[in-house]
KEZA-646521 format. One record per residue (C-alpha): x, y, z. Coordinates in Angstrom, 1 decimal. Example, Ala and Ser with C-alpha at 12.3 -4.5 7.8 and 13.67 -1.06 7.14 Angstrom:
KEZA-646521
+--------+--------+--------+
|     px |     py |     pz |
+--------+--------+--------+
|   12.3 |   -4.5 |    7.8 |
|   13.7 |   -1.1 |    7.1 |
+--------+--------+--------+
end
This chain:
KEZA-646521
+--------+--------+--------+
|     px |     py |     pz |
+--------+--------+--------+
|  -48.7 |  -38.3 |   62.1 |
|  -50.5 |  -35.0 |   62.1 |
|  -53.9 |  -36.6 |   62.3 |
|  -52.8 |  -38.8 |   65.1 |
|  -51.5 |  -35.9 |   67.1 |
|  -54.7 |  -33.9 |   66.4 |
|  -56.7 |  -36.8 |   67.7 |
|  -54.6 |  -37.1 |   70.8 |
|  -54.9 |  -33.4 |   71.5 |
|  -58.6 |  -33.6 |   71.0 |
|  -58.8 |  -36.2 |   73.7 |
|  -57.1 |  -33.9 |   76.3 |
|  -59.7 |  -32.4 |   78.7 |
|  -59.5 |  -28.8 |   80.0 |
|  -56.4 |  -28.0 |   82.1 |
|  -58.3 |  -27.8 |   85.4 |
|  -59.7 |  -31.3 |   84.9 |
|  -56.3 |  -32.6 |   83.9 |
|  -54.8 |  -31.8 |   87.3 |
|  -57.8 |  -33.3 |   89.1 |
|  -57.5 |  -36.7 |   87.5 |
|  -55.1 |  -39.2 |   89.0 |
|  -54.0 |  -40.6 |   85.6 |
|  -52.9 |  -37.1 |   84.5 |
|  -51.0 |  -36.6 |   87.7 |
|  -49.3 |  -39.9 |   87.2 |
|  -48.3 |  -38.9 |   83.7 |
|  -46.9 |  -35.6 |   84.9 |
|  -45.0 |  -37.4 |   87.6 |
|  -43.7 |  -39.9 |   85.1 |
|  -42.5 |  -37.1 |   82.8 |
|  -40.8 |  -35.3 |   85.6 |
|  -39.1 |  -38.5 |   86.8 |
|  -38.0 |  -39.3 |   83.2 |
|  -36.4 |  -35.8 |   82.9 |
|  -34.6 |  -36.1 |   86.2 |
|  -33.4 |  -39.7 |   85.3 |
|  -32.1 |  -38.6 |   81.9 |
|  -30.2 |  -35.7 |   83.5 |
|  -28.6 |  -38.1 |   86.0 |
|  -27.7 |  -40.6 |   83.2 |
|  -26.2 |  -37.8 |   81.1 |
|  -24.0 |  -36.6 |   84.0 |
|  -22.8 |  -40.2 |   84.7 |
|  -21.9 |  -40.9 |   81.1 |
|  -20.6 |  -37.5 |   80.2 |
|  -17.2 |  -37.9 |   81.9 |
|  -16.6 |  -41.4 |   80.4 |
|  -17.5 |  -40.3 |   76.9 |
|  -15.4 |  -37.1 |   77.2 |
|  -12.3 |  -39.1 |   78.2 |
|  -12.8 |  -41.5 |   75.3 |
|  -13.3 |  -38.6 |   72.9 |
|  -10.1 |  -36.9 |   74.0 |
|   -8.2 |  -40.3 |   73.6 |
|   -9.3 |  -40.6 |   70.0 |
|   -8.0 |  -38.7 |   67.1 |
|   -9.9 |  -35.5 |   66.4 |
|  -11.9 |  -35.7 |   63.1 |
|  -11.9 |  -39.5 |   63.0 |
|  -15.1 |  -41.5 |   62.6 |
|  -14.8 |  -42.9 |   66.1 |
|  -14.4 |  -39.4 |   67.5 |
|  -17.4 |  -38.1 |   65.5 |
|  -19.5 |  -41.1 |   66.8 |
|  -18.6 |  -40.3 |   70.4 |
|  -19.4 |  -36.6 |   70.1 |
|  -22.7 |  -37.4 |   68.3 |
|  -23.6 |  -39.8 |   71.2 |
|  -23.0 |  -37.0 |   73.7 |
|  -25.5 |  -34.8 |   71.9 |
|  -28.1 |  -37.6 |   71.7 |
|  -27.6 |  -38.9 |   75.2 |
|  -30.1 |  -36.7 |   76.9 |
|  -33.0 |  -36.8 |   74.4 |
|  -32.6 |  -40.5 |   73.8 |
|  -32.5 |  -41.4 |   77.5 |
|  -35.5 |  -39.1 |   78.1 |
|  -37.3 |  -40.8 |   75.2 |
|  -36.6 |  -44.3 |   76.5 |
|  -37.7 |  -43.4 |   80.1 |
|  -40.9 |  -41.8 |   78.8 |
|  -41.6 |  -44.9 |   76.7 |
|  -41.0 |  -47.2 |   79.7 |
|  -43.2 |  -45.0 |   81.9 |
|  -46.0 |  -45.0 |   79.3 |
|  -45.8 |  -48.7 |   79.0 |
|  -46.0 |  -49.1 |   82.8 |
|  -49.1 |  -46.9 |   82.9 |
|  -50.7 |  -48.8 |   80.0 |
|  -50.1 |  -52.0 |   81.9 |
|  -52.3 |  -50.7 |   84.7 |
|  -54.9 |  -49.5 |   82.1 |
|  -54.2 |  -45.8 |   82.6 |
|  -54.6 |  -43.5 |   79.6 |
|  -51.6 |  -41.5 |   78.6 |
|  -52.5 |  -38.6 |   76.3 |
|  -49.8 |  -36.3 |   77.5 |
|  -47.0 |  -38.9 |   77.1 |
|  -48.4 |  -39.8 |   73.7 |
|  -47.8 |  -36.2 |   72.6 |
|  -44.4 |  -35.9 |   74.4 |
|  -42.9 |  -38.9 |   72.6 |
|  -42.8 |  -37.4 |   69.0 |
|  -41.7 |  -34.1 |   70.4 |
|  -38.7 |  -35.7 |   72.1 |
|  -37.9 |  -37.8 |   69.1 |
|  -37.9 |  -34.7 |   66.8 |
|  -35.5 |  -33.0 |   69.3 |
|  -33.1 |  -35.9 |   69.1 |
|  -33.2 |  -35.9 |   65.3 |
|  -32.7 |  -32.2 |   65.0 |
|  -29.8 |  -32.2 |   67.4 |
|  -27.8 |  -34.8 |   65.5 |
|  -28.6 |  -33.3 |   62.1 |
|  -27.5 |  -29.8 |   63.1 |
|  -24.3 |  -31.3 |   64.7 |
|  -23.4 |  -33.2 |   61.6 |
|  -24.0 |  -30.1 |   59.5 |
|  -21.8 |  -28.1 |   61.8 |
|  -18.9 |  -30.5 |   61.3 |
|  -18.7 |  -29.2 |   57.7 |
|  -17.5 |  -25.8 |   59.0 |
|  -14.3 |  -24.7 |   60.7 |
|  -14.6 |  -25.2 |   64.4 |
|  -15.1 |  -22.0 |   66.5 |
|  -16.7 |  -21.0 |   69.7 |
|  -19.3 |  -18.8 |   68.0 |
|  -20.4 |  -21.7 |   65.8 |
|  -20.8 |  -24.0 |   68.8 |
|  -22.9 |  -21.3 |   70.6 |
|  -25.2 |  -20.8 |   67.5 |
|  -25.7 |  -24.5 |   67.3 |
|  -28.0 |  -24.4 |   70.4 |
|  -29.9 |  -21.4 |   68.9 |
|  -30.5 |  -23.3 |   65.6 |
|  -31.6 |  -26.4 |   67.4 |
|  -34.0 |  -24.5 |   69.7 |
|  -35.6 |  -22.5 |   66.8 |
|  -36.0 |  -25.5 |   64.5 |
|  -37.4 |  -27.7 |   67.3 |
|  -39.9 |  -24.9 |   68.3 |
|  -41.1 |  -24.8 |   64.7 |
|  -41.4 |  -28.6 |   64.4 |
|  -43.2 |  -28.7 |   67.8 |
|  -45.7 |  -26.1 |   66.7 |
|  -46.4 |  -28.1 |   63.6 |
|  -46.8 |  -31.4 |   65.4 |
|  -49.1 |  -29.8 |   67.9 |
|  -51.2 |  -28.2 |   65.2 |
|  -50.6 |  -24.7 |   66.5 |
|  -48.5 |  -23.4 |   63.7 |
|  -51.4 |  -22.0 |   61.5 |
|  -52.7 |  -20.0 |   64.4 |
|  -49.3 |  -18.6 |   65.3 |
|  -48.6 |  -17.7 |   61.6 |
|  -52.0 |  -15.9 |   61.4 |
|  -51.1 |  -13.9 |   64.6 |
|  -47.7 |  -12.9 |   63.3 |
|  -49.2 |  -12.0 |   59.9 |
|  -51.5 |   -9.5 |   61.6 |
|  -48.6 |   -7.6 |   63.1 |
|  -47.6 |   -5.6 |   60.0 |
|  -47.0 |   -2.1 |   58.6 |
|  -46.8 |   -0.7 |   55.1 |
|  -43.6 |    0.8 |   53.7 |
|  -44.8 |    2.5 |   50.5 |
|  -46.5 |   -0.2 |   48.5 |
|  -44.8 |   -3.0 |   50.4 |
|  -46.5 |   -4.6 |   53.4 |
|  -44.0 |   -5.9 |   55.9 |
|  -45.2 |   -8.3 |   58.6 |
|  -43.6 |  -10.0 |   61.5 |
|  -44.1 |  -13.3 |   59.8 |
|  -42.4 |  -12.1 |   56.6 |
|  -39.5 |  -10.7 |   58.6 |
|  -39.0 |  -14.0 |   60.5 |
|  -39.2 |  -15.9 |   57.2 |
|  -36.6 |  -13.6 |   55.6 |
|  -34.2 |  -13.9 |   58.6 |
|  -34.7 |  -17.7 |   58.7 |
|  -34.2 |  -18.1 |   55.0 |
|  -31.1 |  -15.8 |   54.9 |
|  -29.6 |  -17.8 |   57.9 |
|  -30.3 |  -21.1 |   56.2 |
|  -29.1 |  -20.1 |   52.8 |
|  -26.0 |  -18.4 |   54.2 |
|  -25.2 |  -21.5 |   56.2 |
|  -25.6 |  -23.6 |   53.0 |
|  -23.5 |  -21.1 |   51.1 |
|  -20.6 |  -21.1 |   53.6 |
|  -20.7 |  -24.9 |   53.7 |
|  -20.6 |  -25.2 |   49.9 |
|  -17.8 |  -22.6 |   49.7 |
|  -15.9 |  -24.5 |   52.4 |
|  -16.2 |  -27.7 |   50.4 |
|  -15.0 |  -25.9 |   47.3 |
|  -12.1 |  -24.4 |   49.1 |
|  -10.9 |  -27.7 |   50.5 |
|  -11.2 |  -29.4 |   47.1 |
|   -9.2 |  -26.6 |   45.6 |
|   -6.4 |  -26.9 |   48.2 |
|   -6.2 |  -30.6 |   47.6 |
|   -5.8 |  -30.2 |   43.9 |
|   -2.2 |  -30.7 |   42.8 |
|   -2.8 |  -29.0 |   39.4 |
|   -3.7 |  -25.6 |   40.8 |
|   -1.3 |  -22.9 |   42.1 |
|   -2.0 |  -21.5 |   45.6 |
|   -3.0 |  -18.1 |   44.1 |
|   -5.5 |  -19.8 |   41.8 |
|   -6.9 |  -21.8 |   44.7 |
|   -7.5 |  -18.6 |   46.7 |
|   -9.1 |  -16.9 |   43.7 |
|  -11.6 |  -19.7 |   43.2 |
|  -12.4 |  -19.8 |   46.9 |
|  -13.0 |  -16.0 |   47.1 |
|  -15.1 |  -15.8 |   44.0 |
|  -17.2 |  -18.9 |   44.9 |
|  -17.9 |  -17.5 |   48.4 |
|  -18.9 |  -14.0 |   47.2 |
|  -21.1 |  -15.5 |   44.5 |
|  -22.9 |  -17.9 |   46.8 |
|  -23.5 |  -15.3 |   49.5 |
|  -24.9 |  -12.9 |   47.0 |
|  -27.1 |  -15.6 |   45.5 |
|  -28.3 |  -16.6 |   49.0 |
|  -29.5 |  -13.0 |   49.7 |
|  -31.3 |  -12.7 |   46.3 |
|  -33.0 |  -16.1 |   46.6 |
|  -34.1 |  -15.4 |   50.2 |
|  -35.6 |  -12.0 |   49.3 |
|  -37.4 |  -13.3 |   46.3 |
|  -38.7 |  -16.3 |   48.2 |
|  -40.3 |  -14.1 |   50.8 |
|  -42.0 |  -12.1 |   48.1 |
|  -40.2 |   -8.8 |   48.5 |
|  -39.9 |   -6.8 |   45.3 |
|  -36.2 |   -6.3 |   44.6 |
|  -36.9 |   -2.8 |   43.0 |
|  -37.7 |   -1.6 |   46.5 |
|  -34.0 |   -1.8 |   47.3 |
|  -33.1 |    0.8 |   44.7 |
|  -33.0 |    3.6 |   47.2 |
|  -31.2 |    1.4 |   49.7 |
|  -28.6 |    0.6 |   47.0 |
|  -28.1 |    4.3 |   46.3 |
|  -27.6 |    5.0 |   50.0 |
|  -25.2 |    2.0 |   50.2 |
|  -23.2 |    3.5 |   47.4 |
|  -22.9 |    6.8 |   49.2 |
|  -21.9 |    5.0 |   52.4 |
|  -19.2 |    3.1 |   50.5 |
|  -17.9 |    6.3 |   49.0 |
|  -17.4 |    7.8 |   52.5 |
|  -17.5 |    5.6 |   55.5 |
|  -16.7 |    2.2 |   53.9 |
|  -14.1 |    3.5 |   51.5 |
|  -11.1 |    1.7 |   53.2 |
|  -13.0 |   -1.5 |   53.7 |
|  -14.0 |   -1.6 |   50.0 |
|  -10.5 |   -0.7 |   49.0 |
|   -9.1 |   -3.6 |   51.0 |
|  -11.7 |   -6.0 |   49.6 |
|  -10.9 |   -5.0 |   46.0 |
|   -7.1 |   -5.0 |   46.7 |
|   -7.5 |   -8.6 |   47.9 |
|   -8.9 |   -9.6 |   44.5 |
|   -6.0 |   -7.7 |   42.7 |
|   -3.4 |   -9.6 |   44.8 |
|   -5.1 |  -12.9 |   43.8 |
|   -5.4 |  -12.1 |   40.1 |
|   -1.9 |  -10.7 |   39.5 |
|   -0.4 |  -13.5 |   41.7 |
|    2.2 |  -11.1 |   43.1 |
|    1.8 |  -12.5 |   46.6 |
|    0.6 |  -16.0 |   47.4 |
|    0.6 |  -18.3 |   50.4 |
|    4.1 |  -19.5 |   51.3 |
|    5.9 |  -16.4 |   49.9 |
|    8.5 |  -14.7 |   52.1 |
|    7.9 |  -10.9 |   52.0 |
|    9.1 |   -7.7 |   53.6 |
|    6.6 |   -4.8 |   53.8 |
|    7.6 |   -1.2 |   54.1 |
|   10.7 |    0.8 |   53.0 |
|   12.7 |   -0.3 |   56.0 |
|   11.7 |   -4.0 |   55.6 |
|   10.8 |   -4.3 |   59.3 |
|    7.7 |   -6.4 |   58.6 |
|    9.3 |   -9.6 |   57.5 |
|    7.7 |  -13.0 |   57.4 |
|    6.0 |  -15.6 |   55.2 |
|    2.4 |  -15.4 |   54.0 |
|    0.1 |  -17.8 |   55.7 |
|   -3.3 |  -16.8 |   54.3 |
|   -4.9 |  -14.4 |   51.8 |
|   -8.2 |  -13.2 |   53.3 |
|  -10.9 |  -10.9 |   52.0 |
|   -9.7 |   -7.8 |   53.9 |
|   -6.1 |   -8.6 |   55.0 |
|   -3.1 |  -10.9 |   54.5 |
|   -1.8 |  -13.1 |   57.4 |
|    2.0 |  -12.8 |   57.6 |
|    3.9 |  -14.9 |   60.3 |
|    7.3 |  -13.5 |   61.3 |
|   10.3 |  -15.2 |   62.8 |
|    9.1 |  -14.6 |   66.4 |
|    5.9 |  -16.6 |   65.7 |
|    3.8 |  -13.4 |   65.7 |
|    1.1 |  -13.3 |   63.0 |
|    0.6 |   -9.8 |   61.5 |
|   -2.7 |   -8.9 |   59.8 |
|   -1.6 |   -6.5 |   57.0 |
|   -4.5 |   -4.8 |   55.1 |
|   -4.5 |   -5.7 |   51.4 |
|   -4.4 |   -2.0 |   50.5 |
|   -1.0 |   -1.6 |   52.2 |
|    0.4 |   -4.4 |   50.0 |
|   -0.9 |   -2.6 |   46.8 |
|    0.2 |    1.0 |   47.7 |
|    3.5 |    0.4 |   49.6 |
|    6.8 |   -1.2 |   48.7 |
|    6.9 |   -4.9 |   49.1 |
|    9.9 |   -7.2 |   48.8 |
|    9.0 |  -10.7 |   47.7 |
|   11.9 |  -12.9 |   48.5 |
|   10.4 |  -15.9 |   46.7 |
|    8.5 |  -14.2 |   43.8 |
|   10.2 |  -16.0 |   40.9 |
|   13.1 |  -17.7 |   42.6 |
|   13.4 |  -18.9 |   46.2 |
|   17.2 |  -18.6 |   46.2 |
|   18.3 |  -15.7 |   48.4 |
|   21.8 |  -14.3 |   48.9 |
|   23.1 |  -13.6 |   52.4 |
|   26.0 |  -11.1 |   52.9 |
|   28.4 |  -11.4 |   55.8 |
|   30.8 |   -8.4 |   56.2 |
|   34.2 |   -9.1 |   58.0 |
|   37.2 |   -6.9 |   58.6 |
|   40.8 |   -8.1 |   59.0 |
|   44.0 |   -6.3 |   60.0 |
|   46.5 |   -4.9 |   57.4 |
|   49.2 |   -7.1 |   59.0 |
|   47.3 |  -10.3 |   58.1 |
|   47.2 |  -12.4 |   54.9 |
|   44.1 |  -11.3 |   53.1 |
|   44.0 |  -14.2 |   50.7 |
|   44.2 |  -16.7 |   53.5 |
|   41.4 |  -14.9 |   55.3 |
|   39.2 |  -15.1 |   52.2 |
|   39.9 |  -18.8 |   51.8 |
|   39.0 |  -19.4 |   55.4 |
|   35.8 |  -17.4 |   55.0 |
|   34.7 |  -19.6 |   52.0 |
|   35.5 |  -22.7 |   54.0 |
|   33.4 |  -21.5 |   56.9 |
|   30.3 |  -21.2 |   54.7 |
|   30.0 |  -25.0 |   55.0 |
|   29.2 |  -24.6 |   58.7 |
|   25.5 |  -24.0 |   57.9 |
|   23.7 |  -26.9 |   56.2 |
|   21.2 |  -24.4 |   54.6 |
|   23.9 |  -22.9 |   52.3 |
|   23.5 |  -24.4 |   48.8 |
|   26.3 |  -25.4 |   46.6 |
|   25.2 |  -23.6 |   43.5 |
|   25.7 |  -20.7 |   43.3 |
|   28.8 |  -21.4 |   45.3 |
|   30.0 |  -19.2 |   48.3 |
|   32.4 |  -16.5 |   47.4 |
|   34.5 |  -13.9 |   49.3 |
|   35.1 |  -10.4 |   48.1 |
|   37.5 |   -7.6 |   49.1 |
|   35.4 |   -4.5 |   49.2 |
|   37.6 |   -1.7 |   50.4 |
|   40.6 |   -0.6 |   52.4 |
|   39.0 |    0.9 |   55.4 |
|   40.2 |    3.2 |   58.2 |
|   40.5 |    0.3 |   60.7 |
|   41.3 |   -2.6 |   58.4 |
|   40.6 |   -4.4 |   55.2 |
|   36.9 |   -4.8 |   54.6 |
|   35.9 |   -8.3 |   53.2 |
|   32.5 |   -9.8 |   52.5 |
|   31.3 |  -13.4 |   52.3 |
|   28.3 |  -14.1 |   50.0 |
|   26.3 |  -17.3 |   50.3 |
|   23.0 |  -18.5 |   48.9 |
|   20.1 |  -20.2 |   50.7 |
|   16.9 |  -21.7 |   49.2 |
|   14.6 |  -21.5 |   52.2 |
|   14.3 |  -17.9 |   53.3 |
|   11.1 |  -18.7 |   55.2 |
|   13.3 |  -20.3 |   57.9 |
|   15.0 |  -17.0 |   58.6 |
|   18.5 |  -15.6 |   57.9 |
|   19.8 |  -14.8 |   61.4 |
|   20.6 |  -18.5 |   62.2 |
|   22.6 |  -18.8 |   59.0 |
|   24.6 |  -15.7 |   59.9 |
|   25.2 |  -17.0 |   63.4 |
|   26.6 |  -20.4 |   62.3 |
|   28.9 |  -18.9 |   59.7 |
|   30.1 |  -16.1 |   61.8 |
|   31.0 |  -18.5 |   64.6 |
|   32.9 |  -20.7 |   62.1 |
|   34.8 |  -17.6 |   60.8 |
|   35.7 |  -16.6 |   64.4 |
|   37.1 |  -20.0 |   65.2 |
|   39.1 |  -20.3 |   61.9 |
|   40.6 |  -16.8 |   62.2 |
|   41.5 |  -17.5 |   65.8 |
|   43.2 |  -20.8 |   64.9 |
|   45.1 |  -19.1 |   62.0 |
|   46.2 |  -16.0 |   64.0 |
|   44.2 |  -13.6 |   61.9 |
|   42.9 |  -10.6 |   63.9 |
|   39.7 |   -8.6 |   63.5 |
|   40.8 |   -5.0 |   64.2 |
|   39.2 |   -2.7 |   66.7 |
|   38.3 |    0.9 |   65.6 |
|   41.5 |    2.9 |   66.1 |
|   42.7 |    6.5 |   65.8 |
|   46.3 |    7.8 |   65.5 |
|   46.9 |   11.1 |   67.3 |
|   50.0 |   13.1 |   66.4 |
|   51.2 |   16.0 |   68.6 |
|   53.0 |   18.6 |   66.5 |
|   54.1 |   20.8 |   69.4 |
|   53.5 |   21.4 |   73.1 |
|   53.4 |   24.7 |   75.0 |
|   56.4 |   25.4 |   77.3 |
|   56.1 |   24.1 |   80.9 |
|   55.3 |   27.0 |   83.3 |
|   56.6 |   26.5 |   86.9 |
|   54.0 |   26.8 |   89.6 |
|   53.9 |   30.1 |   91.5 |
|   56.5 |   30.5 |   94.3 |
|   58.8 |   28.0 |   92.8 |
|   62.1 |   29.7 |   91.8 |
|   63.4 |   26.6 |   90.2 |
|   66.4 |   26.4 |   92.6 |
|   67.5 |   22.9 |   93.5 |
+--------+--------+--------+
end
């Protein structure tokens, strides 16, 4: 392929003579018309393919095939039109050196686009990843195009000449680009492999959620570190030159990056001691205001979703240094207390029996341990009672259980004539001052 392209390029005359020849003008016109025709075809087919892609289930093989066809539509249609134009020129015995070079370049673009798209499907979908896809395609295709055209050695020599010395190490533009490219490639591979490992861990029924997160974290950190080391070594940079940088990084961690490092290490502690794991119901802080269930354990924070549907990002360090109530640490059963007051004139035993019966109003109340009612104290306004019930799904909230049972207690008390007393105060007047007649009133009838 390389020898064929070199021979084709050798056949190309100088640029001034190219424009003067009719055959070259026809080739350029054919190439422009092929580009315009491929753009029109892509616009016409884009709407139909988008509608079919939305109608199919996301992630299915049919959906993936439609999305792949959308990415290949423009280069394939351009390649077909260029091929037809070249065949038409050949039929009239016109040479086509420009179109002969354009065909492999367009074919390589189509191949690179589909390969990068298929590799991207191995990662979690995000806007940033979709934006970087075009950057990767353009960079890889430019490298392949330079290689096919035979210009790559000259470009490499020019970039190698742009260099400076840092101590005993020579740093050139070519080495920098190679390092960035290798780091990007190896990091992409590391993230992809770690994502595959994480998905395999989550689908394993024999591993606990905490162990799954631990394996995912360790594998990702190990693969990222290995990617950097392999990339630096492949470029030819001596790792001992990073000794000073490592010392400066240690000082930076000791001052500016202390909290970030603390959160990172705290994340590993949470995973290893298994005190908090995905699915747990927790309350953070002494007042317990941050209540919710754990969604994810990330490197820097824990995602906690509360009953309002709001996701809180709580730093790992806060979960290590502050008080945390784990409602489902060893046992998911949670007791709910419902205080009630009744009047001194009512039958307390009947009220307690009605309270226990009202516990069945909520389907989330479990039968064992069974609901019980307790007489706590003889208060100022009435007799203080308390109903105690147990639930096994605290992640679904407690307020709805309280509402259902309180409404049932209210109805049963109202039907039985049991009253819930208001706050009351008794005022006794020991004596009153004598009544003084108003001025001018003699008291005569």
